[in-house]
BALOBA-1460 file (C-alpha; in Angstrom, 3 decimals):
// residues 334
<rec num="1" residu="x" x="-17.625" y="-17.746" z="-12.008"/>
<rec num="2" residu="x" x="-14.688" y="-19.323" z="-10.244"/>
<rec num="3" residu="x" x="-13.563" y="-17.973" z="-6.897"/>
<rec num="4" residu="x" x="-10.202" y="-17.437" z="-8.602"/>
<rec num="5" residu="x" x="-11.723" y="-14.485" z="-10.395"/>
<rec num="6" residu="x" x="-13.329" y="-12.727" z="-7.507"/>
<rec num="7" residu="x" x="-13.107" y="-10.681" z="-5.233"/>
<rec num="8" residu="x" x="-16.312" y="-9.476" z="-6.030"/>
<rec num="9" residu="x" x="-13.395" y="-9.931" z="-3.436"/>
<rec num="10" residu="x" x="-9.579" y="12.734" z="6.882"/>
<rec num="11" residu="x" x="-8.161" y="15.061" z="8.440"/>
<rec num="12" residu="x" x="-6.422" y="16.066" z="11.686"/>
<rec num="13" residu="x" x="-9.321" y="18.236" z="12.825"/>
<rec num="14" residu="x" x="-12.922" y="17.058" z="12.482"/>
<rec num="15" residu="x" x="-15.906" y="18.555" z="14.210"/>
<rec num="16" residu="x" x="-17.649" y="16.399" z="16.776"/>
<rec num="17" residu="x" x="-20.800" y="16.535" z="14.662"/>
<rec num="18" residu="x" x="-19.102" y="14.756" z="11.763"/>
<rec num="19" residu="x" x="-18.264" y="11.909" z="14.074"/>
<rec num="20" residu="x" x="-21.826" y="11.092" z="14.994"/>
<rec num="21" residu="x" x="-24.304" y="12.757" z="12.667"/>
<rec num="22" residu="x" x="-26.023" y="12.171" z="9.367"/>
<rec num="23" residu="x" x="-25.786" y="14.802" z="6.588"/>
<rec num="24" residu="x" x="-28.093" y="17.785" z="6.480"/>
<rec num="25" residu="x" x="-29.222" y="19.760" z="3.474"/>
<rec num="26" residu="x" x="-27.078" y="22.695" z="2.429"/>
<rec num="27" residu="x" x="-28.285" y="26.207" z="2.912"/>
<rec num="28" residu="x" x="-30.591" y="27.487" z="0.173"/>
<rec num="29" residu="x" x="-28.825" y="29.392" z="-2.575"/>
<rec num="30" residu="x" x="-25.405" y="27.880" z="-1.917"/>
<rec num="31" residu="x" x="-23.732" y="25.288" z="-4.133"/>
<rec num="32" residu="x" x="-21.888" y="22.893" z="-1.839"/>
<rec num="33" residu="x" x="-18.453" y="21.563" z="-2.610"/>
<rec num="34" residu="x" x="-18.198" y="17.797" z="-3.139"/>
<rec num="35" residu="x" x="-17.210" y="15.572" z="-0.241"/>
<rec num="36" residu="x" x="-14.088" y="14.534" z="-2.176"/>
<rec num="37" residu="x" x="-12.300" y="16.896" z="-4.551"/>
<rec num="38" residu="x" x="-9.092" y="17.011" z="-6.614"/>
<rec num="39" residu="x" x="-9.452" y="13.369" z="-7.621"/>
<rec num="40" residu="x" x="-6.432" y="12.326" z="-9.661"/>
<rec num="41" residu="x" x="-4.951" y="9.132" z="-11.026"/>
<rec num="42" residu="x" x="-1.897" y="8.374" z="-8.918"/>
<rec num="43" residu="x" x="-0.775" y="5.348" z="-10.942"/>
<rec num="44" residu="x" x="-2.013" y="3.344" z="-13.941"/>
<rec num="45" residu="x" x="-1.608" y="-0.427" z="-14.204"/>
<rec num="46" residu="x" x="-1.534" y="-3.117" z="-16.880"/>
<rec num="47" residu="x" x="-4.617" y="-5.284" z="-16.418"/>
<rec num="48" residu="x" x="-3.371" y="-7.773" z="-19.034"/>
<rec num="49" residu="x" x="-0.367" y="-8.422" z="-16.772"/>
<rec num="50" residu="x" x="-2.698" y="-9.270" z="-13.866"/>
<rec num="51" residu="x" x="-2.228" y="-5.895" z="-12.211"/>
<rec num="52" residu="x" x="-5.765" y="-5.408" z="-10.933"/>
<rec num="53" residu="x" x="-5.477" y="-3.834" z="-7.443"/>
<rec num="54" residu="x" x="-7.676" y="-5.434" z="-4.806"/>
<rec num="55" residu="x" x="-6.528" y="-3.980" z="-1.489"/>
<rec num="56" residu="x" x="-4.491" y="-1.092" z="-0.125"/>
<rec num="57" residu="x" x="-2.464" y="-0.018" z="2.903"/>
<rec num="58" residu="x" x="-1.114" y="3.523" z="3.237"/>
<rec num="59" residu="x" x="2.339" y="3.587" z="4.819"/>
<rec num="60" residu="x" x="3.841" y="6.238" z="7.144"/>
<rec num="61" residu="x" x="6.001" y="7.592" z="4.299"/>
<rec num="62" residu="x" x="2.891" y="8.097" z="2.121"/>
<rec num="63" residu="x" x="3.730" y="5.185" z="-0.154"/>
<rec num="64" residu="x" x="0.975" y="2.604" z="-0.560"/>
<rec num="65" residu="x" x="1.107" y="-1.181" z="-0.599"/>
<rec num="66" residu="x" x="-1.248" y="-2.828" z="-3.084"/>
<rec num="67" residu="x" x="-2.362" y="-6.417" z="-3.582"/>
<rec num="68" residu="x" x="-2.640" y="-7.263" z="-7.298"/>
<rec num="69" residu="x" x="-5.075" y="-10.075" z="-8.101"/>
<rec num="70" residu="x" x="-3.148" y="-11.676" z="-10.938"/>
<rec num="71" residu="x" x="-5.651" y="-14.453" z="-11.668"/>
<rec num="72" residu="x" x="-8.130" y="-12.117" z="-13.395"/>
<rec num="73" residu="x" x="-5.734" y="-12.141" z="-16.371"/>
<rec num="74" residu="x" x="-4.299" y="-15.631" z="-15.713"/>
<rec num="75" residu="x" x="-1.082" y="-14.093" z="-14.413"/>
<rec num="76" residu="x" x="0.821" y="-14.353" z="-11.150"/>
<rec num="77" residu="x" x="-0.393" y="-12.050" z="-8.346"/>
<rec num="78" residu="x" x="1.916" y="-9.387" z="-6.956"/>
<rec num="79" residu="x" x="2.403" y="-7.263" z="-3.883"/>
<rec num="80" residu="x" x="3.646" y="-3.831" z="-4.919"/>
<rec num="81" residu="x" x="4.622" y="-0.524" z="-3.364"/>
<rec num="82" residu="x" x="3.701" y="2.729" z="-5.120"/>
<rec num="83" residu="x" x="5.249" y="6.118" z="-4.272"/>
<rec num="84" residu="x" x="3.289" y="9.406" z="-4.333"/>
<rec num="85" residu="x" x="4.868" y="10.110" z="-7.746"/>
<rec num="86" residu="x" x="3.583" y="6.772" z="-9.085"/>
<rec num="87" residu="x" x="6.882" y="4.868" z="-9.069"/>
<rec num="88" residu="x" x="6.285" y="1.164" z="-8.514"/>
<rec num="89" residu="x" x="8.335" y="-1.541" z="-6.788"/>
<rec num="90" residu="x" x="7.356" y="-5.222" z="-6.671"/>
<rec num="91" residu="x" x="7.685" y="-6.594" z="-3.125"/>
<rec num="92" residu="x" x="6.529" y="-10.178" z="-3.722"/>
<rec num="93" residu="x" x="5.272" y="-12.327" z="-6.595"/>
<rec num="94" residu="x" x="2.978" y="-15.318" z="-6.224"/>
<rec num="95" residu="x" x="2.051" y="-18.321" z="-8.337"/>
<rec num="96" residu="x" x="-0.093" y="-18.184" z="-11.451"/>
<rec num="97" residu="x" x="-3.653" y="-19.202" z="-10.575"/>
<rec num="98" residu="x" x="-3.477" y="-17.718" z="-7.065"/>
<rec num="99" residu="x" x="-4.765" y="-14.343" z="-5.881"/>
<rec num="100" residu="x" x="-3.376" y="-11.806" z="-3.437"/>
<rec num="101" residu="x" x="-6.264" y="-10.198" z="-1.576"/>
<rec num="102" residu="x" x="-6.153" y="-8.266" z="1.732"/>
<rec num="103" residu="x" x="-2.944" y="-6.711" z="3.029"/>
<rec num="104" residu="x" x="-1.993" y="-4.824" z="6.186"/>
<rec num="105" residu="x" x="1.114" y="-3.486" z="7.933"/>
<rec num="106" residu="x" x="2.658" y="-3.990" z="11.366"/>
<rec num="107" residu="x" x="4.215" y="-1.119" z="13.333"/>
<rec num="108" residu="x" x="7.680" y="-2.500" z="12.510"/>
<rec num="109" residu="x" x="6.978" y="-2.333" z="8.760"/>
<rec num="110" residu="x" x="6.182" y="-6.033" z="8.331"/>
<rec num="111" residu="x" x="3.633" y="-6.583" z="5.556"/>
<rec num="112" residu="x" x="0.984" y="-9.282" z="5.965"/>
<rec num="113" residu="x" x="-1.122" y="-10.421" z="3.032"/>
<rec num="114" residu="x" x="-3.665" y="-13.073" z="2.125"/>
<rec num="115" residu="x" x="-3.107" y="-15.654" z="-0.581"/>
<rec num="116" residu="x" x="-6.168" y="-17.371" z="-2.031"/>
<rec num="117" residu="x" x="-5.095" y="-20.650" z="-3.640"/>
<rec num="118" residu="x" x="-6.334" y="-24.138" z="-4.451"/>
<rec num="119" residu="x" x="-2.912" y="-25.378" z="-3.367"/>
<rec num="120" residu="x" x="-2.852" y="-26.297" z="0.332"/>
<rec num="121" residu="x" x="0.828" y="-25.383" z="0.530"/>
<rec num="122" residu="x" x="0.109" y="-21.740" z="-0.396"/>
<rec num="123" residu="x" x="-3.382" y="-20.800" z="0.800"/>
<rec num="124" residu="x" x="-3.265" y="-18.643" z="3.921"/>
<rec num="125" residu="x" x="-1.756" y="-15.539" z="5.494"/>
<rec num="126" residu="x" x="1.763" y="-14.603" z="4.413"/>
<rec num="127" residu="x" x="4.362" y="-12.391" z="6.074"/>
<rec num="128" residu="x" x="7.001" y="-10.148" z="4.502"/>
<rec num="129" residu="x" x="9.436" y="-8.783" z="7.123"/>
<rec num="130" residu="x" x="11.442" y="-5.640" z="6.401"/>
<rec num="131" residu="x" x="14.547" y="-6.736" z="4.515"/>
<rec num="132" residu="x" x="13.374" y="-10.348" z="4.507"/>
<rec num="133" residu="x" x="11.660" y="-12.801" z="2.191"/>
<rec num="134" residu="x" x="7.968" y="-13.682" z="2.139"/>
<rec num="135" residu="x" x="6.885" y="-16.832" z="3.919"/>
<rec num="136" residu="x" x="3.563" y="-18.308" z="4.955"/>
<rec num="137" residu="x" x="2.561" y="-17.481" z="8.511"/>
<rec num="138" residu="x" x="-0.458" y="-19.771" z="8.693"/>
<rec num="139" residu="x" x="-2.469" y="-22.052" z="6.425"/>
<rec num="140" residu="x" x="-6.153" y="-21.454" z="5.673"/>
<rec num="141" residu="x" x="-8.696" y="-23.807" z="4.050"/>
<rec num="142" residu="x" x="-8.492" y="-24.055" z="0.265"/>
<rec num="143" residu="x" x="-12.301" y="-24.154" z="0.036"/>
<rec num="144" residu="x" x="-12.478" y="-20.617" z="1.439"/>
<rec num="145" residu="x" x="-11.549" y="-17.184" z="0.168"/>
<rec num="146" residu="x" x="-9.351" y="-15.185" z="2.559"/>
<rec num="147" residu="x" x="-10.298" y="-11.611" z="1.739"/>
<rec num="148" residu="x" x="-10.205" y="-8.642" z="4.141"/>
<rec num="149" residu="x" x="-7.270" y="-8.575" z="6.583"/>
<rec num="150" residu="x" x="-6.484" y="-6.439" z="9.643"/>
<rec num="151" residu="x" x="-3.994" y="-6.444" z="12.517"/>
<rec num="152" residu="x" x="-5.165" y="-5.539" z="16.010"/>
<rec num="153" residu="x" x="-3.691" y="-2.377" z="17.628"/>
<rec num="154" residu="x" x="-1.468" y="-4.461" z="19.927"/>
<rec num="155" residu="x" x="0.084" y="-6.149" z="16.907"/>
<rec num="156" residu="x" x="-0.678" y="-9.616" z="18.268"/>
<rec num="157" residu="x" x="-3.579" y="-10.938" z="16.215"/>
<rec num="158" residu="x" x="-4.539" y="-10.798" z="12.553"/>
<rec num="159" residu="x" x="-8.191" y="-11.158" z="11.595"/>
<rec num="160" residu="x" x="-9.152" y="-12.599" z="8.206"/>
<rec num="161" residu="x" x="-12.538" y="-12.392" z="6.486"/>
<rec num="162" residu="x" x="-13.318" y="-15.710" z="4.748"/>
<rec num="163" residu="x" x="-15.865" y="-14.845" z="2.067"/>
<rec num="164" residu="x" x="-16.923" y="-18.437" z="1.368"/>
<rec num="165" residu="x" x="-16.884" y="-20.022" z="4.832"/>
<rec num="166" residu="x" x="-18.965" y="-17.415" z="6.742"/>
<rec num="167" residu="x" x="-16.029" y="-17.033" z="9.108"/>
<rec num="168" residu="x" x="-13.615" y="-14.518" z="10.583"/>
<rec num="169" residu="x" x="-10.309" y="-16.255" z="11.366"/>
<rec num="170" residu="x" x="-7.954" y="-15.152" z="14.156"/>
<rec num="171" residu="x" x="-4.259" y="-15.656" z="13.388"/>
<rec num="172" residu="x" x="-1.401" y="-15.048" z="15.876"/>
<rec num="173" residu="x" x="1.015" y="-12.550" z="14.316"/>
<rec num="174" residu="x" x="3.865" y="-14.470" z="15.950"/>
<rec num="175" residu="x" x="2.765" y="-17.710" z="14.291"/>
<rec num="176" residu="x" x="0.502" y="-20.588" z="15.220"/>
<rec num="177" residu="x" x="-2.690" y="-22.151" z="13.858"/>
<rec num="178" residu="x" x="-5.658" y="-20.094" z="12.740"/>
<rec num="179" residu="x" x="-8.780" y="-20.277" z="14.888"/>
<rec num="180" residu="x" x="-12.352" y="-19.529" z="13.855"/>
<rec num="181" residu="x" x="-12.986" y="-16.340" z="15.847"/>
<rec num="182" residu="x" x="-16.575" y="-16.052" z="14.630"/>
<rec num="183" residu="x" x="-18.767" y="-18.101" z="12.293"/>
<rec num="184" residu="x" x="-22.214" y="-16.624" z="11.824"/>
<rec num="185" residu="x" x="-25.082" y="-16.516" z="9.289"/>
<rec num="186" residu="x" x="-24.579" y="-12.738" z="9.056"/>
<rec num="187" residu="x" x="-21.176" y="-13.459" z="7.508"/>
<rec num="188" residu="x" x="-22.491" y="-16.014" z="5.028"/>
<rec num="189" residu="x" x="-23.032" y="-15.674" z="1.282"/>
<rec num="190" residu="x" x="-26.583" y="-15.700" z="-0.049"/>
<rec num="191" residu="x" x="-27.375" y="-19.269" z="-1.212"/>
<rec num="192" residu="x" x="-29.133" y="-18.231" z="-4.436"/>
<rec num="193" residu="x" x="-26.637" y="-15.530" z="-5.447"/>
<rec num="194" residu="x" x="-25.044" y="-15.967" z="-8.868"/>
<rec num="195" residu="x" x="-21.723" y="-15.051" z="-7.262"/>
<rec num="196" residu="x" x="-21.657" y="-16.352" z="-3.690"/>
<rec num="197" residu="x" x="-19.569" y="-14.045" z="-1.506"/>
<rec num="198" residu="x" x="-20.221" y="-13.269" z="2.123"/>
<rec num="199" residu="x" x="-17.980" y="-11.357" z="4.539"/>
<rec num="200" residu="x" x="-15.599" y="-9.286" z="2.437"/>
<rec num="201" residu="x" x="-13.900" y="-6.163" z="3.817"/>
<rec num="202" residu="x" x="-12.640" y="-6.132" z="7.411"/>
<rec num="203" residu="x" x="-11.310" y="-3.313" z="9.607"/>
<rec num="204" residu="x" x="-10.544" y="-2.984" z="13.318"/>
<rec num="205" residu="x" x="-11.804" y="0.318" z="14.703"/>
<rec num="206" residu="x" x="-12.627" y="1.694" z="18.157"/>
<rec num="207" residu="x" x="-12.784" y="-1.617" z="19.974"/>
<rec num="208" residu="x" x="-14.748" y="-3.468" z="17.326"/>
<rec num="209" residu="x" x="-14.272" y="-5.482" z="14.168"/>
<rec num="210" residu="x" x="-16.216" y="-4.008" z="11.259"/>
<rec num="211" residu="x" x="-17.073" y="-6.059" z="8.171"/>
<rec num="212" residu="x" x="-18.976" y="-5.866" z="4.928"/>
<rec num="213" residu="x" x="-20.989" y="-8.674" z="3.331"/>
<rec num="214" residu="x" x="-20.994" y="-8.561" z="-0.466"/>
<rec num="215" residu="x" x="-24.159" y="-10.592" z="-1.080"/>
<rec num="216" residu="x" x="-26.159" y="-9.076" z="1.790"/>
<rec num="217" residu="x" x="-25.106" y="-5.467" z="1.076"/>
<rec num="218" residu="x" x="-24.305" y="-4.901" z="4.745"/>
<rec num="219" residu="x" x="-21.812" y="-3.001" z="6.849"/>
<rec num="220" residu="x" x="-21.712" y="-4.478" z="10.362"/>
<rec num="221" residu="x" x="-19.965" y="-3.778" z="13.644"/>
<rec num="222" residu="x" x="-18.852" y="-6.558" z="16.010"/>
<rec num="223" residu="x" x="-17.750" y="-5.244" z="19.435"/>
<rec num="224" residu="x" x="-14.874" y="-7.141" z="21.040"/>
<rec num="225" residu="x" x="-14.724" y="-7.919" z="24.760"/>
<rec num="226" residu="x" x="-11.661" y="-7.290" z="26.935"/>
<rec num="227" residu="x" x="-10.636" y="-10.941" z="26.538"/>
<rec num="228" residu="x" x="-10.955" y="-10.752" z="22.738"/>
<rec num="229" residu="x" x="-14.312" y="-12.477" z="22.255"/>
<rec num="230" residu="x" x="-16.965" y="-11.259" z="19.789"/>
<rec num="231" residu="x" x="-20.185" y="-9.652" z="20.952"/>
<rec num="232" residu="x" x="-23.482" y="-9.485" z="19.072"/>
<rec num="233" residu="x" x="-23.251" y="-8.334" z="15.436"/>
<rec num="234" residu="x" x="-24.814" y="-4.922" z="14.831"/>
<rec num="235" residu="x" x="-25.802" y="-4.078" z="11.252"/>
<rec num="236" residu="x" x="-25.172" y="-0.416" z="10.444"/>
<rec num="237" residu="x" x="-26.760" y="-0.532" z="6.976"/>
<rec num="238" residu="x" x="-27.996" y="-3.094" z="4.442"/>
<rec num="239" residu="x" x="-28.062" y="-0.707" z="1.466"/>
<rec num="240" residu="x" x="-24.553" y="-1.268" z="0.087"/>
<rec num="241" residu="x" x="-25.125" y="-3.386" z="-3.007"/>
<rec num="242" residu="x" x="-21.879" y="-4.970" z="-4.288"/>
<rec num="243" residu="x" x="-19.853" y="-3.614" z="-1.381"/>
<rec num="244" residu="x" x="-16.205" y="-4.591" z="-1.190"/>
<rec num="245" residu="x" x="-13.704" y="-3.075" z="1.253"/>
<rec num="246" residu="x" x="-13.947" y="0.203" z="3.172"/>
<rec num="247" residu="x" x="-12.149" y="2.672" z="5.402"/>
<rec num="248" residu="x" x="-12.911" y="5.230" z="8.124"/>
<rec num="249" residu="x" x="-12.651" y="9.012" z="7.986"/>
<rec num="250" residu="x" x="-10.104" y="8.814" z="10.807"/>
<rec num="251" residu="x" x="-9.370" y="6.799" z="13.948"/>
<rec num="252" residu="x" x="-11.895" y="8.767" z="16.013"/>
<rec num="253" residu="x" x="-14.777" y="8.784" z="13.527"/>
<rec num="254" residu="x" x="-17.278" y="6.069" z="12.635"/>
<rec num="255" residu="x" x="-17.964" y="7.697" z="9.256"/>
<rec num="256" residu="x" x="-17.100" y="5.166" z="6.549"/>
<rec num="257" residu="x" x="-16.051" y="5.359" z="2.898"/>
<rec num="258" residu="x" x="-17.148" y="2.098" z="1.228"/>
<rec num="259" residu="x" x="-16.042" y="0.857" z="-2.196"/>
<rec num="260" residu="x" x="-18.810" y="-0.592" z="-4.369"/>
<rec num="261" residu="x" x="-18.536" y="-1.940" z="-7.900"/>
<rec num="262" residu="x" x="-21.135" y="-3.527" z="-10.158"/>
<rec num="263" residu="x" x="-23.790" y="-2.544" z="-11.097"/>
<rec num="264" residu="x" x="-22.752" y="1.009" z="-10.149"/>
<rec num="265" residu="x" x="-19.176" y="2.021" z="-9.380"/>
<rec num="266" residu="x" x="-19.291" y="4.209" z="-6.292"/>
<rec num="267" residu="x" x="-17.519" y="5.338" z="-3.162"/>
<rec num="268" residu="x" x="-20.330" y="5.637" z="-0.646"/>
<rec num="269" residu="x" x="-20.240" y="7.552" z="2.625"/>
<rec num="270" residu="x" x="-21.928" y="5.654" z="5.463"/>
<rec num="271" residu="x" x="-22.885" y="7.553" z="8.621"/>
<rec num="272" residu="x" x="-23.166" y="5.959" z="12.086"/>
<rec num="273" residu="x" x="-26.977" y="6.007" z="11.888"/>
<rec num="274" residu="x" x="-26.926" y="4.046" z="8.611"/>
<rec num="275" residu="x" x="-27.620" y="6.982" z="6.287"/>
<rec num="276" residu="x" x="-25.595" y="6.802" z="3.058"/>
<rec num="277" residu="x" x="-24.734" y="9.005" z="0.105"/>
<rec num="278" residu="x" x="-22.458" y="8.913" z="-2.910"/>
<rec num="279" residu="x" x="-19.075" y="10.620" z="-2.637"/>
<rec num="280" residu="x" x="-17.612" y="9.491" z="-5.980"/>
<rec num="281" residu="x" x="-19.007" y="7.712" z="-9.056"/>
<rec num="282" residu="x" x="-17.847" y="6.511" z="-12.464"/>
<rec num="283" residu="x" x="-17.913" y="10.157" z="-13.570"/>
<rec num="284" residu="x" x="-14.948" y="10.671" z="-11.235"/>
<rec num="285" residu="x" x="-12.984" y="7.926" z="-12.956"/>
<rec num="286" residu="x" x="-13.998" y="4.937" z="-10.844"/>
<rec num="287" residu="x" x="-13.575" y="1.605" z="-12.621"/>
<rec num="288" residu="x" x="-14.621" y="-1.324" z="-10.408"/>
<rec num="289" residu="x" x="-13.414" y="0.172" z="-7.087"/>
<rec num="290" residu="x" x="-12.372" y="-2.524" z="-4.632"/>
<rec num="291" residu="x" x="-11.023" y="-0.724" z="-1.563"/>
<rec num="292" residu="x" x="-10.287" y="2.658" z="-0.043"/>
<rec num="293" residu="x" x="-7.939" y="4.121" z="2.556"/>
<rec num="294" residu="x" x="-7.663" y="7.510" z="4.253"/>
<rec num="295" residu="x" x="-4.553" y="9.200" z="5.592"/>
<rec num="296" residu="x" x="-4.858" y="12.769" z="6.780"/>
<rec num="297" residu="x" x="-7.216" y="14.412" z="4.305"/>
<rec num="298" residu="x" x="-6.248" y="12.103" z="1.421"/>
<rec num="299" residu="x" x="-8.570" y="9.378" z="0.183"/>
<rec num="300" residu="x" x="-6.985" y="6.577" z="-1.849"/>
<rec num="301" residu="x" x="-9.081" y="4.290" z="-4.089"/>
<rec num="302" residu="x" x="-8.044" y="1.086" z="-5.836"/>
<rec num="303" residu="x" x="-9.768" y="0.386" z="-9.152"/>
<rec num="304" residu="x" x="-9.456" y="-3.202" z="-10.414"/>
<rec num="305" residu="x" x="-10.918" y="-2.433" z="-13.851"/>
<rec num="306" residu="x" x="-12.559" y="-5.853" z="-14.154"/>
<rec num="307" residu="x" x="-14.921" y="-4.607" z="-16.863"/>
<rec num="308" residu="x" x="-13.750" y="-3.592" z="-20.345"/>
<rec num="309" residu="x" x="-11.769" y="-1.491" z="-21.135"/>
<rec num="310" residu="x" x="-10.044" y="-2.793" z="-17.948"/>
<rec num="311" residu="x" x="-8.855" y="0.563" z="-16.677"/>
<rec num="312" residu="x" x="-7.024" y="-0.594" z="-13.542"/>
<rec num="313" residu="x" x="-5.554" y="2.315" z="-11.617"/>
<rec num="314" residu="x" x="-4.994" y="3.973" z="-8.244"/>
<rec num="315" residu="x" x="-6.694" y="7.284" z="-7.433"/>
<rec num="316" residu="x" x="-6.141" y="9.909" z="-4.764"/>
<rec num="317" residu="x" x="-8.498" y="12.703" z="-3.728"/>
<rec num="318" residu="x" x="-8.914" y="15.297" z="-1.001"/>
<rec num="319" residu="x" x="-11.587" y="14.820" z="1.682"/>
<rec num="320" residu="x" x="-13.555" y="17.894" z="2.778"/>
<rec num="321" residu="x" x="-14.867" y="16.970" z="6.250"/>
<rec num="322" residu="x" x="-17.189" y="19.961" z="6.549"/>
<rec num="323" residu="x" x="-18.987" y="18.850" z="3.384"/>
<rec num="324" residu="x" x="-19.858" y="15.522" z="4.931"/>
<rec num="325" residu="x" x="-22.629" y="17.471" z="6.712"/>
<rec num="326" residu="x" x="-23.552" y="20.026" z="4.090"/>
<rec num="327" residu="x" x="-23.267" y="18.102" z="0.828"/>
<rec num="328" residu="x" x="-26.770" y="17.802" z="-0.627"/>
<rec num="329" residu="x" x="-26.271" y="14.809" z="-2.893"/>
<rec num="330" residu="x" x="-28.644" y="11.828" z="-3.003"/>
<rec num="331" residu="x" x="-29.276" y="10.210" z="0.349"/>
<rec num="332" residu="x" x="-30.515" y="6.783" z="1.273"/>
<rec num="333" residu="x" x="-31.811" y="5.462" z="4.554"/>
<rec num="334" residu="x" x="-32.003" y="2.112" z="6.196"/>
């Protein structure tokens, strides 16, 4: 399969225990509530038009910015904004054959997004200022796949997960060449995988860069020194088959919601000790989930619908933090 058709690219108050603990069994005789409830479809998309959502950013006004792949249906990729009522506005349109993958937002409302392209004039990180037009901020290699994207808290540096080159790129938000911040075997694809994809999702959280590796089923944490250098990679879990992007319960918590697609569509909770359990499955309407985001107690999930009947859509549910400890669903361990 061509890389053009990848990417196989909380709440205000949380108890301290949720931040650091694994789940415990619920009390006997009580039926626990699910971790995520009130799951609804926020917007439906037209897969045949290339509108397969790959990545999401939740904005301060509760709209969301989505990257649409485009190439999965041989259409042009798009960057779109969706309101809580489901109204959609196209912010940028790319070239047929390219893909829009990760996107993120600066404090001033600037949108940054990755373009995966075989054309050297388009591949890289793009910038859409408020009230302005999109333009390329920096070029990236055409033999790679820029995937996950995050902006550091200071708003100075963007970090890009390159799923084919085993690399995390550092890109100045003000412009300038990309530099290989970290190249490591832990970020690499598996050589004998039918679909070779390494580092995939990327988030900056609590002084570290966190990443997933699709082929190796890992979620890893890379602490960052005061001068911005990477420290040793710490693997939190290696049980996340077909993991894509992910999000955190909130800015204080290391509890993760990870999106996983084939062979089993699932949003998986990952605890700091590596314990995992399912929060949502295909029974909840998941259809090739690619990413997730949390704002307040709302969990947003993008579904690319890459398998027939190609049900691409955006979902929203309510997170129940107390149930992260008491929910008695299936558990896995490292």
